[in-house]
Every structure is written in structure tokens, then in C-alpha cells.
C-alpha positions, -999 to 999 in steps of 0.1 A, spaced: -400 438 -846 -403 475 -834 -435 485 -825 -449 519 -841 -447 551 -813 -477 572 -822 -465 614 -818 -487 638 -825 -475 674 -831 -492 705 -825 -486 742 -829 -508 765 -851 -479 771 -877 -490 748 -904 -462 749 -928 -439 743 -896 -460 717 -884 -462 700 -919 -423 701 -922 -419 683 -883 -451 652 -895 -425 653 -934 -392 649 -913 -405 626 -886 -425 608 -910 -393 596 -932 -385 569 -897 -405 536 -904 -419 535 -872 -431 570 -864 -467 575 -875 -468 613 -872 -501 632 -867 -504 669 -863 -532 693 -853 -532 733 -846 -547 738 -811 -547 726 -781 -585 719 -779 -579 700 -807 -555 678 -797 -577 668 -766 -601 653 -792 -577 636 -809 -559 615 -778 -600 603 -771 -595 584 -801 -556 570 -800 -527 569 -772 -501 587 -781 -460 582 -772 -451 619 -778 -468 650 -780 -447 675 -794 -463 711 -785 -458 750 -786 -457 770 -770 -483 801 -776 -513 781 -790 -549 791 -795 -572 789 -772 -554 774 -747 -522 781 -739 -494 750 -744 -482 750 -707 -527 741 -699 -524 717 -728 -500 699 -719 -511 702 -681 -548 680 -688 -527 659 -713 -511 647 -687 -535 637 -660 -553 620 -690 -524 602 -703 -490 607 -672 -470 583 -698 -470 602 -727 -441 618 -731 -434 659 -743 -415 677 -755 -422 713 -757 -414 741 -784 -406 780 -778 -393 809 -796 -396 827 -765 -370 821 -730 -386 796 -704 -361 797 -676 -375 820 -657 -406 792 -656 -385 764 -664 -395 743 -630 -430 745 -633 -426 734 -669 -410 699 -656 -432 700 -625 -465 701 -656 -445 665 -673 -425 683 -698 -397 656 -706 -374 680 -733 -379 719 -744 -364 729 -774 -363 770 -785 -370 775 -815 -355 779 -844 -340 751 -844 -327 723 -866 -342 690 -876 -308 672 -864 -318 683 -830 -354 680 -829 -349 644 -844 -323 633 -813 -348 648 -784 -373 627 -801 -347 593 -802 -340 603 -768 -378 604 -748 -388 577 -768 -357 555 -756 -369 569 -727 -399 553 -730 -393 519 -739 -365 516 -705 -393 528 -682 -417 500 -704 -388 468 -695 -392 481 -657 -428 476 -654 -446 438 -663 -474 447 -691 -477 480 -695 -484 495 -727 -472 529 -735 -490 557 -729 -521 545 -717 -547 568 -714 -573 561 -684 -606 544 -698 -632 569 -675 -614 601 -687 -621 630 -715 -599 651 -723 -622 675 -734 -646 676 -701 -615 680 -682 -607 716 -697 -642 726 -696 -639 716 -666 -610 731 -653 -625 763 -669 -660 769 -660 -670 780 -636 
């Protein structure tokens, strides 16, 4: 029996987010949540451990990269797919350093995104097989992502 994989989609384009969630939810092993800002996503991460974050680069409030930076500190094992309509070639190293596993250019086909999701989540399963007693996307109990972001942005 396969365990459910928790996926959080973060994009300010509501219809787009809805369509992505609908498509991915067709897989009975995926539990898909959505939100429209990085701040809201960090709040959601306080209550749920996610195996995969699918985030847009451009978000209202904190940028996608700022969100990913904080999210990976909170939950280093969580995998990340970055969506963007912009050429990120010049910042590819920074994106990788933040812990982004894959990125995909908009517009993209749902089949391409589905392939990436499967590949990234399969990598998670392989990593877990290599460790004993590890749980996917473990969140440190003492870490509050909202406080982490606030402390990073407050002088």
C-alpha cells in the first residue's frame, strides 16, 4: 500500500492553481492543497508536512525564492518544483542552492508537470529508503516559519 503524498501548490493565479490541483488530484495517492501567497503557504506548513511544494517564482508579498528559502529551512526534506514564465538561466545556481529540485517554464503541459512530480516524489522515496526511520518532509517542531520570515525581514 502506497502512502499519500502531500503537495502544496502556491501561485497567485487562482484559476491556474485550481486547474493544477484538479489534475494532480486525479492521482489517488496525492493530497493536494493550494494557496495564493508565500506567507499563507508558510502558515499552512505549520500544520501540515508536505512532500512537495510547487511554487511560482512571482508571488505577491514575499517572492517565490524568498518563500522557498524559508520553507527549506523549516522542512529541508520537502521537495520543490519552481514554476516561472521568466528565463531563470542567470539565477540557476542560486535556485539550486536554495534547494529547488526542478523548475518548469510556463506555459507547460500538464503531462510535463505530472512527469516532474512523479520523478521528484520518486527521488524522495529513494532517499527515504537509504535512511532508517526517516519520515518524508519532516518539520522541526521548534521552527515557526512565519517567525523565521518575520525575523528575516524585520530590521
